[in-house]
N, C-alpha and C positions, 0 to 999 in steps of 0.2 A: 260290557255294552250293557246299557239300560233296558229294561223292558216294562211293561205296564205295571208289574207288581212291585218294581224296585223305585219308580218315579215318585217324587214327593213336591208335586207343585206347589208355589208360593202365591200369595196374592199381593200385587205391587199397584202402587197408585203414581202415576205420571202426570204432571201438571203441564197442560199444552199452551199456557198463556204466553204470549210473545215467542214461541218457538217457531221455526220456519218448518213448513209442512213435509217436506221430503226428508230433511234430517230427523225430525220427530219420527216420521213413518218408518224409516230404516232401523232406527234403534228400537222402536216398539216391536216391530216384526222380528228382531232379533232375540229379544224377550220372550215373545209369544211362542217362537219356534225352540227356545232353549239353548241357542249356540253360545250363550254366556256361561254355561255350565261345563265343568270338566267331564261330566258323564253324558254329553251330547252324544246321541245316536240318530242318523238320519232318517230311519224309518220309523221311529218311536215318538209319540207325542210326549217329549220331555220338557216342554215349556211351562212358563208360568202364566197366570191369569193375571192380565193387565188391565187396570182401570184408568182410562185417559179423562181427566176432568177439564173443565173450560175448553171444550172442543171449538166453541165459536170463537176463541180468541187467537186461534192459530194464524201464524203470519204467511203470506205469500210474497215472494220478493219481486221487484221490478213491476212489469205492468201485467202480471199474471191475474191479478184480481179482476180486470177487465177484459183480458184477451182469452184465459184459459177455458176451454169448453170441455163439458163432460156430456157425453152421449150415451143413450139407451136405446134399445130397439124393442118393439112391441112385438116383432114376429110377423107381422103384416106387411104387405107391400106399402112402401111409403111411410113406414111407421117409425122411423129415425127421429128421434126427439134431441135436439142440442140445447143445453142449458149452459150459460155463463157461470164462472165461478163465485161472482158476487151475487148472482140470483139464487144459486144453490146454497150459498151461506145464508141467506134469510129464509129459505123454504125449509131447508133440512141441515143445519149447521153441522151435525155429526158425521153426515155422510162423506165429507171431505176426506176425514181423517180414515174412515172405514175404507173407502176405495183406495186411497194410498197404501194402507198396510195390506189389503186383500192382493194388491197388485205384486207385493213383495214376498208373498208365501207360495209354496209350491203349488202347482196346478193340478192337483190330484186329491184323492180321497182323503190323505193326511192333511193337506191345505185346507180342505173345507172342516176338518176336524179342529184345525189349529184355530181357525177363524172364530170358533165359539169362545176361545179363551180371551178374546179382546172384548172389552166393555167400554163403550164410549159414550160419555155423558155431557150434556149441555149444563154449564154452571158447576159448582163445587159440590153440590149434594149428590149422593150416590146411594144405592140401595144393598150395598154390600159391606156394611159396617159389622155384621156378624162374622165375617172371615177374618176380620182384624188384618186388613191390608197394611203393609209396610210402605212408607213414602220412599220414593227414589228420585235423585236428582240425576237428570239426563247428562250432565256435564260430567259425571264420574264414569260414564260408560265410553269406552274407546270405539 
């Protein structure tokens, strides 16, 4: 079993251009969680850091671009805000990928810690070159 001392996280780059949002998110969540490693341990952060570039070019199938709704709640009565996917893509394009991946992570302390291993970037430039990330093709992941 892995523990915090034996885990060696890698840095990976995933290009989201022309990828379907849900399929991209499920594969990225698996990488962030560490389920692709033979030393996977459910209660340990044994995943990799994943940099998702070109988040604004992610694809939604069917009529989801016009119909899909993202909602948030301010905590006040009547404070529910609903935003369509096409409007969210204009306002904050990386949020669609972040919300999709966060929903596929555990809903506990470990899930909140794992979410910090996800780095979503608009465009192809990112600030993590010092970590020497390895490019990864999503089609090679089952």
